[in-house]
MARMARPA-884310 format. One record per residue: x, y, z of N, C-alpha, C in turn; residue number from 1. Coordinates in steps of 0.05 Angstrom, whole numbers, plus 5000, padded with zeros to 4 digits. Layout:
! MARMARPA-884310
(pt (X,Y,Z),(X,Y,Z),(X,Y,Z),NUM) ...
END
This chain:
! MARMARPA-884310
(pt (1037,7119,1060),(1048,7126,1084),(1072,7137,1084),1) (pt (1079,7158,1092),(1103,7171,1089),(1122,7161,1115),2) (pt (1147,7152,1101),(1163,7139,1117),(1184,7162,1132),3) (pt (1185,7163,1160),(1200,7183,1172),(1227,7167,1175),4) (pt (1247,7183,1170),(1274,7175,1171),(1286,7188,1201),5) (pt (1301,7167,1212),(1314,7175,1234),(1346,7172,1229),6) (pt (1360,7190,1233),(1390,7182,1233),(1400,7172,1253),7) (pt (1414,7149,1255),(1421,7135,1281),(1450,7145,1280),8) (pt (1458,7159,1300),(1487,7170,1302),(1505,7150,1308),9) (pt (1523,7144,1293),(1544,7119,1296),(1573,7133,1302),10) (pt (1581,7120,1322),(1611,7131,1330),(1631,7116,1311),11) (pt (1644,7134,1295),(1661,7122,1275),(1693,7123,1280),12) (pt (1696,7133,1309),(1722,7139,1319),(1734,7162,1308),13) (pt (1764,7165,1312),(1776,7185,1297),(1790,7178,1274),14) (pt (1773,7189,1249),(1783,7180,1229),(1794,7206,1212),15) (pt (1822,7205,1206),(1825,7234,1191),(1820,7235,1162),16) (pt (1821,7207,1150),(1813,7208,1121),(1807,7179,1116),17) (pt (1798,7175,1089),(1789,7146,1084),(1814,7132,1078),18) (pt (1838,7141,1068),(1863,7127,1067),(1870,7119,1094),19) (pt (1866,7138,1116),(1873,7131,1143),(1857,7106,1156),20) (pt (1832,7110,1146),(1812,7089,1155),(1826,7058,1144),21) (pt (1832,7058,1121),(1837,7036,1107),(1867,7025,1123),22) (pt (1886,7042,1125),(1911,7034,1138),(1909,7025,1164),23) (pt (1887,7036,1180),(1883,7028,1206),(1872,6999,1205),24) (pt (1853,6998,1192),(1840,6970,1187),(1860,6948,1179),25) (pt (1879,6959,1162),(1895,6936,1149),(1918,6928,1171),26) (pt (1927,6952,1186),(1948,6947,1208),(1931,6929,1230),27) (pt (1904,6932,1236),(1894,6916,1254),(1895,6889,1250),28) (pt (1900,6876,1224),(1895,6853,1216),(1927,6844,1214),29) (pt (1945,6860,1216),(1976,6855,1213),(1979,6847,1183),30) (pt (1964,6861,1162),(1971,6855,1138),(1988,6878,1123),31) (pt (2008,6866,1106),(2028,6883,1093),(2007,6897,1070),32) (pt (2020,6919,1060),(2005,6935,1034),(2000,6910,1015),33) (pt (2022,6891,1011),(2020,6873,0992),(1997,6852,0994),34) (pt (1997,6840,1019),(1977,6826,1030),(1948,6837,1022),35) (pt (1945,6858,1033),(1919,6871,1030),(1915,6877,1005),36) (pt (1931,6887,0988),(1927,6893,0959),(1920,6868,0943),37) (pt (1932,6844,0950),(1926,6817,0938),(1894,6814,0943),38) (pt (1887,6818,0967),(1858,6808,0973),(1835,6828,0963),39) (pt (1848,6853,0958),(1824,6869,0942),(1827,6876,0916),40) (pt (1855,6868,0903),(1857,6868,0878),(1870,6895,0867),41) (pt (1884,6906,0884),(1901,6933,0883),(1932,6928,0887),42) (pt (1949,6936,0865),(1978,6935,0874),(1983,6950,0895),43) (pt (2009,6944,0910),(2014,6949,0940),(2025,6983,0936),44) (pt (2033,6991,0911),(2042,7018,0907),(2021,7038,0906),45) (pt (1998,7026,0895),(1970,7040,0898),(1959,7040,0924),46) (pt (1962,7019,0940),(1955,7018,0967),(1965,7041,0983),47) (pt (1991,7042,0978),(2010,7060,0993),(1997,7093,0984),48) (pt (1995,7095,0957),(1984,7122,0952),(1956,7131,0963),49) (pt (1941,7108,0968),(1911,7112,0978),(1912,7118,1008),50) (pt (1929,7103,1019),(1936,7110,1047),(1947,7137,1054),51) (pt (1962,7145,1036),(1975,7171,1043),(1959,7195,1029),52) (pt (1939,7186,1016),(1920,7208,1002),(1927,7218,0977),53) (pt (1946,7209,0965),(1951,7221,0936),(1940,7205,0914),54) (pt (1924,7185,0922),(1906,7167,0902),(1880,7165,0913),55) (pt (1861,7166,0897),(1831,7162,0908),(1825,7131,0904),56) (pt (1809,7120,0929),(1805,7096,0923),(1777,7093,0903),57) (pt (1776,7076,0891),(1753,7069,0872),(1725,7065,0884),58) (pt (1709,7077,0877),(1680,7073,0890),(1674,7037,0880),59) (pt (1682,7033,0863),(1672,7003,0849),(1684,6981,0869),60) (pt (1703,6990,0886),(1720,6972,0902),(1704,6971,0928),61) (pt (1684,6989,0937),(1673,6995,0962),(1661,6966,0975),62) (pt (1648,6955,0957),(1637,6926,0969),(1656,6909,0972),63) (pt (1679,6904,0955),(1701,6888,0963),(1714,6894,0985),64) (pt (1722,6920,0992),(1727,6929,1019),(1716,6922,1045),65) (pt (1691,6924,1041),(1673,6920,1062),(1677,6887,1067),66) (pt (1675,6872,1048),(1679,6843,1051),(1707,6833,1061),67) (pt (1727,6845,1055),(1752,6837,1061),(1756,6848,1091),68) (pt (1748,6870,1097),(1749,6882,1127),(1728,6867,1145),69) (pt (1706,6855,1131),(1686,6846,1147),(1674,6868,1161),70) (pt (1667,6887,1148),(1654,6912,1159),(1629,6916,1143),71) (pt (1608,6929,1156),(1583,6935,1144),(1586,6951,1116),72) (pt (1576,6947,1096),(1579,6963,1077),(1572,6993,1077),73) (pt (1548,6995,1091),(1538,7022,1096),(1561,7040,1109),74) (pt (1574,7027,1129),(1594,7043,1144),(1617,7054,1125),75) (pt (1624,7033,1108),(1647,7036,1088),(1634,7060,1071),76) (pt (1614,7060,1060),(1601,7078,1045),(1599,7106,1057),77) (pt (1592,7108,1082),(1588,7132,1099),(1618,7146,1104),78) (pt (1638,7128,1107),(1665,7140,1107),(1675,7150,1088),79) (pt (1670,7132,1064),(1684,7143,1037),(1669,7169,1026),80) (pt (1644,7173,1027),(1631,7196,1019),(1634,7219,1038),81) (pt (1634,7213,1064),(1641,7237,1082),(1670,7249,1076),82) (pt (1689,7233,1073),(1713,7241,1064),(1715,7257,1038),83) (pt (1701,7248,1019),(1697,7257,0994),(1686,7285,0995),84) (pt (1663,7286,1013),(1652,7312,1013),(1667,7334,1033),85) (pt (1680,7321,1056),(1700,7340,1069),(1720,7347,1051),86) (pt (1735,7338,1035),(1753,7342,1017),(1748,7366,0998),87) (pt (1722,7365,0988),(1711,7384,0972),(1706,7408,0984),88) (pt (1693,7403,1005),(1685,7428,1020),(1709,7444,1032),89) (pt (1728,7431,1039),(1759,7445,1043),(1768,7456,1021),90) (pt (1772,7442,1000),(1784,7452,0973),(1773,7478,0962),91) (pt (1747,7481,0971),(1729,7506,0960),(1723,7522,0980),92) (pt (1739,7522,1003),(1738,7540,1027),(1707,7545,1034),93) (pt (1693,7525,1038),(1669,7529,1051),(1671,7530,1081),94) (pt (1651,7542,1092),(1651,7545,1120),(1640,7521,1134),95) (pt (1641,7521,1159),(1629,7496,1172),(1597,7495,1167),96) (pt (1585,7516,1160),(1556,7516,1160),(1549,7499,1134),97) (pt (1567,7490,1118),(1562,7473,1094),(1552,7447,1107),98) (pt (1563,7435,1122),(1554,7407,1136),(1523,7410,1145),99) (pt (1519,7435,1159),(1488,7436,1166),(1470,7433,1143),100) (pt (1478,7453,1121),(1463,7452,1099),(1464,7425,1087),101) (pt (1487,7413,1081),(1482,7386,1071),(1462,7365,1086),102) (pt (1466,7370,1108),(1449,7353,1124),(1419,7352,1118),103) (pt (1414,7383,1115),(1384,7390,1112),(1376,7381,1079),104) (pt (1399,7385,1064),(1390,7374,1037),(1388,7344,1035),105) (pt (1402,7333,1048),(1397,7303,1046),(1373,7292,1057),106) (pt (1364,7307,1081),(1334,7300,1092),(1314,7305,1073),107) (pt (1316,7329,1057),(1301,7338,1034),(1299,7313,1016),108) (pt (1321,7306,1005),(1320,7282,0986),(1309,7257,0995),109) (pt (1311,7249,1018),(1300,7228,1034),(1273,7230,1032),110) (pt (1260,7253,1044),(1233,7256,1045),(1223,7256,1015),111) (pt (1232,7271,0996),(1224,7269,0969),(1220,7240,0954),112) (pt (1243,7225,0962),(1244,7198,0956),(1217,7180,0969),113) (pt (1216,7184,0992),(1195,7172,1008),(1166,7179,0995),114) (pt (1165,7208,0993),(1136,7213,0980),(1131,7200,0953),115) (pt (1154,7199,0936),(1147,7189,0910),(1138,7155,0910),116) (pt (1153,7146,0937),(1145,7115,0940),(1119,7110,0953),117) (pt (1102,7131,0958),(1077,7132,0978),(1055,7121,0953),118) (pt (1041,7102,0962),(1020,7092,0946),(0990,7099,0956),119) (pt (0975,7112,0941),(0947,7119,0954),(0930,7099,0942),120) (pt (0915,7082,0959),(0896,7063,0948),(0865,7076,0954),121) 
END
């Protein structure tokens, strides 16, 4: 059976970068950078650089970030990879069409994976 994927549109609010997302969520909780860093296992100077965009957040810390903020891991992943993709597209002077093509490519890969998981009896 071929699985049909529907993309659920989720409103993530106005997020300017992944670092901005982290800063906003940290400030909502009234945590200092030191407080937050202790919870996630990153020193406060690295937190500052992540929030201002001069240091990348480690992909290996995404699950811990979701736990600390009590936010769905999928939302955290979406924001992380969307930011990463947008930075690459901007850095490489891509047009806005790149996002349409990327969505089409993502749907292609989902369908390929769904077909590979199909069992014929």
